[in-house]
ROMARTI-693827 format. One record per residue (C-alpha): y, x, z; residue in one letter. Coordinates in steps of 0.02 Angstrom, whole numbers, padded with zeros to 5 digits, always signed. Example, Ala and Ser with C-alpha at 12.3 -4.5 7.8 and 13.67 -1.06 7.14 Angstrom:
-00225+00615+00390A-00053+00684+00357S
% end
This chain:
+05511+08651+00541X+05662+08742+00609X+05823+08712+00515X+05955+08844+00488X+06070+08757+00612X+05934+08754+00746X+05898+08937+00714X+06083+08980+00740X+06085+08887+00907X+05925+08973+00964X+05992+09145+00918X+06159+09108+01002X+06069+09053+01159X+05962+09210+01163X+06111+09325+01135X+06221+09238+01265X+06084+09238+01396X+06107+09426+01411X+06291+09408+01457X+06356+09346+01623X+06529+09305+01685X+06615+09432+01797X+06583+09407+01982X+06728+09354+02090X+06755+09466+02241X+06786+09396+02414X+06649+09267+02435X+06674+09225+02618X+06528+09216+02736X+06604+09057+02810X+06592+08963+02645X+06535+08787+02696X+06464+08744+02525X+06279+08749+02485X+06208+08918+02434X+06170+08941+02250X+05986+08948+02201X+05914+09110+02137X+05954+09063+01957X+06098+09117+01844X+06169+08940+01825X+06277+08931+01982X+06431+09019+02051X+06494+09009+02231X+06644+09100+02300X+06798+09090+02410X+06978+09145+02391X+07128+09136+02507X+07297+09067+02455X+07457+09082+02558X+07497+08896+02554X+07460+08749+02668X+07303+08645+02638X+07412+08499+02580X+07505+08605+02452X+07342+08682+02395X+07257+08512+02377X+07396+08449+02262X+07381+08605+02155X+07190+08595+02150X+07197+08415+02087X+07323+08465+01954X+07215+08612+01897X+07059+08504+01885X+07156+08380+01779X+07218+08521+01667X+07040+08586+01650X+06987+08414+01586X+06864+08370+01723X+06764+08218+01673X+06785+08146+01849X+06866+08201+02011X+06829+08123+02180X+06894+08166+02353X+06743+08169+02468X+06842+08211+02625X+07021+08253+02675X+07009+08422+02591X+06843+08412+02499X+06825+08373+02314X+06683+08342+02192X+06719+08358+02006X+06606+08341+01855X+06628+08440+01696X+06538+08402+01533X+06490+08542+01414X+06553+08488+01243X+06420+08558+01127X+06264+08503+01219X+06332+08367+01334X+06262+08444+01493X+06353+08404+01655X+06401+08529+01789X+06450+08488+01968X+06598+08576+02050X+06621+08560+02238X+06778+08622+02325X+06814+08639+02510X+06990+08684+02567X+07004+08752+02744X+07155+08814+02846X+07151+09003+02857X+07265+09105+02968X+07437+09041+03014X+07496+08984+02843X+07352+09002+02722X+07211+08903+02645X+07038+08965+02601X+06975+08883+02441X+06786+08878+02430X+06707+08830+02264X+06531+08802+02200X+06503+08766+02015X+06325+08729+01962X+06232+08663+01811X+06128+08508+01839X+05994+08565+01717X+05922+08725+01649X+05892+08899+01714X+06037+08989+01630X+06210+08921+01591X+06261+09067+01478X+06397+09113+01604X+06488+08946+01593X+06502+08917+01780X+06561+09094+01816X+06695+09080+01682X+06746+08909+01749X+06768+08977+01926X+06869+09126+01862X+06979+09011+01758X+07001+08889+01903X+07063+09027+02021X+07179+09097+01887X+07255+08925+01851X+07269+08885+02036X+07362+09047+02070X+07481+09005+01927X+07506+08828+01992X+07547+08890+02168X+07679+09015+02111X
% end
């Protein structure tokens, strides 16, 4: 027997599955992060910032803290793995970041945000990547 609450969640899921987050322009072909699978539960892109890798790294760590990442781990000098937990359902998403020098005084920030489970994430990863870039730009001003 389906309860009213379950019915609401099912309907919300079906409605949201038709919406997707806006795509971020500028995904660089030199992005070192793993390609996303052919499913709508992953976002991968790149964006340049006119700051040094060290300055950018400090700002990235601050942004991840402000976004309430469940855990953040440096996996290399300028590589980061963060885990986010979806409040309602408790699903976990993995966010990988790679910061690389770009040009004389810039840093290319590569990001990949992917759900661990499911086919569709209802646009969560796309919105997370958009929000991350927006907060990072604000932090670096």
